[in-house]
N, C-alpha and C positions, 0 to 999 in steps of 0.2 A: 497476440503480440503484433504490433504495427511497426513495420520497418521503413515507412515513408520518411524521407529526410534523414535517415540514419546514416552516419558517416561510415565509409568503408573501413574494415579492419586493416591493421598493418600486417601484411603478409608477404611471404616470399616462397615461391614453390618452383619445382621443376615442371617443364612442359615439353611437349613435342609439337613442332610446327614445320610442316612442309619439308620433311626429310632431315630435320635437325633437332637436337636437344637444346633447349634454351632455359633461361630462368626468367620468371615473371614476378614482379613485386608491385606493391601498391603504387610506387612511383611511376611505373610503366602505364598504369591505368589513368592517373590524374592528367588533366589537360585535354581530354577528349571524351566523347560519349562512349559508353561501354555497355555491352550485353554480357551478363554472366548467365550461361546456359547450362544448367545442371541436368545430368541424366544418370540413371542407375548404374549401368555397367557397359564396358566394351564387350564385344562379341555377343551381343544380345539381339533382340528382335525389333522393337520399336525404335530404339536409339539410332541405328544407322539411317532410318528414314528421316528422322528429325535433323540429324547432323547434316545429311545430304541436302535437305530442304533449306537449312540455314546457309549452306555453301552456295546454293543457287542465288541467294540474295546478298552474298558477301560483297561483291563489287559495288552494289548500290549503297550498302552500309558504309563502306570505306569512303564513298563520295560524300556521305553525311558526317564525316569525321567520327565514325563510330567503329570501335573494334569489338569483335566477338571473342569471348573466352568460353569455350566449352569446358565443363568441369565434371569429373567423376572421381570416385575414390580409388580408381585404378592408378598404377604407376605410369610414369612417362615411357617406360620400357614396354608396357602393355599397349599403350597408345600407338607406339611405333609398330609393334607386331600386328595390331589390328589394321593399321594403314597399309602395311605390307601384304596382308592376307585378304583384304576386302576392297574391291574397286571403289565403292562409294566413299569409304573413309580415306582411301588413298588420294582422292581428289581434293580433300579439305585443305585449305590454305590458312585458316585462322588457328591461333594457339589452342592446344588441347592441354588444359591444366591438370596436373596430378595432385590429388588430395588424399593420399592414403591414410593420413592421420585423422581426416575428417574435420580439421580446423576450419577450413573455409566453408564447407557444407554446414557445419554446426553454427557458424556465425550467421549465415543466411537463413537458418531455421529449416533446412531441407534434409538434414541427415536422419535417416531411419537407423537409430543406434543398434537395434537388434539385427538388422540385415547388413549394416555397415555400408549402405548404399544411399545415394541421394535421390530424393523425389525429383520429379521433373519441374524444376523451378526456373523461371525466366525473370531476370532482374535488369532493369535499365538504370544505369548509374550516370549522373551528369559529370562534366569535367572537374567539378569540385569534389567529387567522390561521394556524392549523396545519392541514395536510392530514391528514384522518382516514380517508378512503377514496378510492380511485380505480380506474378501469378505462380501458383504452385499446384501441380496436378499429381494425382496418384501415379504410381509407376506404369500402369497399363494404358494411360491416356496420353496419346501423342499431341503435340502442339502444331500450330500453323505459323510458319515464319512470316507470312504476309502480315498477320495481325501484330506480330512483334515489331516488324519494321514500321507499321502504321503508328504504333505506340511510341517508337523512337521519334518519328516525325512530329507527332503531336506534342511530345515532351519538349522537343527543341522549339517548336512554335510558341508554346506557353512560356518557356524560359526567355524567349526573345520579346514576346508581346504579353507581358504580365497583366495587361488590362483586358485581354481577350481569352476566351476558353474555346475548346474544341468539342463540338457535339458528337453524339454517337456516329460511328462510321465515317468520321471526318477524314479527308485526305488532303494533302497539300494542294492549294489553289481553290479549295472550296470555301464557302462562307464559314466564318466563325461567329461567336457571340460575344458582344461587349456587355457584360452584366450591368444592369441599371435598374433603378426603381420603376421605370416605365415598362420593363419586361416582366416584372413579377406577376405570375399567374397567366401570362399570355403565350407561353411557349408550350 
């Protein structure tokens, strides 16, 4: 199943963010770039390393007009308890979405129905609410926030410069490619 250019579902959920319970809906996501960062469970082992890594990049992502939404099937109460109990999670400033029904995880195709947990899915959504990039890992395979940030930057570049594309390992300021007949077979 391909999710590229799929429109975001209409959702509303509880979340925990920086010491407060909040509500997040589709309307909150629209108008800016977003990362939906799914993980299996609070109080686990790989998850805090990933969420901490994403927090280390959060200020830069905010400069890119990009919000991070971590998502698990835990409740917002469990997110708060995890933040209170674990220094790494206590430092997180982005919203931690609660998806106990699995509705959001199911839409993105990351819900392991038998386990009731989400696989490690990373989804980049544009301001219009369309999925532009995604990757799904098995539960034991951690992700690299540097690469997710690079994909956000590449997605933004391509959105702004539709006549150019970003090659492998591209970073802002590096050369891009303007596809043309003259380049066929020469790259």
